[in-house]
N, C-alpha and C positions, 0 to 999 in steps of 0.2 A: 230469360226471366227467372225469378226466384219466388218461392212461396212456401206456405205451410199447409200440410194436409189437415183439414178440419174434420172430414167425415169420409168413411168408405161404406158404400151401400151395395152389397151383393144382391142381385135380383135375376134369377134364372141364369142364362148364360152370360150375362153382362155384369160388370162391376163399375159403379160410378164413383169417381173420386171428386170430392168437393175440396177446392183449394183456394186459400186466401193468397192471392198473388200480391207480392210486395208492391206498395204504392198504388193499389187498385182498391176502391172502396167496397165493391160488392164481391162476393165469392164467385169463383169460376168453377168449371167442371170439365171432366173428360170421361170418356167411356172406353172400356176395354173388356176383355174376357179371356178365359183360358184357351180358347180356340184360335186366338189371334197372336201373331208373332210379336206384337208390341207388348204383350202381357209380361214378357220377361223383364221389361223396364220397370214395371209397376208391382209385380207380385210380392216383393219383400218389403215394401213400404208400409208404414203404420201411421195411424192418426197421431199428429203432433210432429211428424218428421218434417224438417226443412229440406226442400229440394230445389235444384237449379236445372237449367237446360230446357226450360219450358218455352214453347212457341205457340202462338195463337193459330187456331184453325179458323175461328170467326170471332174477332175481338168484340164486335158489336153485340154478339149474343153471349159473350163470356165463355166460349168453348175453346179449350186447350187441345192442341193436336196430340193425340195419344201416341203418335210416332215420335214425339219429342224425345231426345236422348237424355232422359232425366237421370240425375244422380243425387245422392244424399249429401247434404252439407253438414258440417259440424255445428252443434248447438252453440258453441262459443263464438260463432261469427255474428250472432244477433244479440 
């Protein structure tokens, strides 16, 4: 899946990423933190970045798997 990062919320040891997934009406989210190995996928991303490689952890709750192998897309694709 693809989407755009709308908000990044650091709180304590966790970081929440709010993502507008392409073709999904409501925003989705994922959680990571510096202590987790998946943080390497997310640490350099910024608000406004378009990303791909997203997978659902729980689609009904709008939670994206933080272990998704996310990568940055070029802005010119959209």
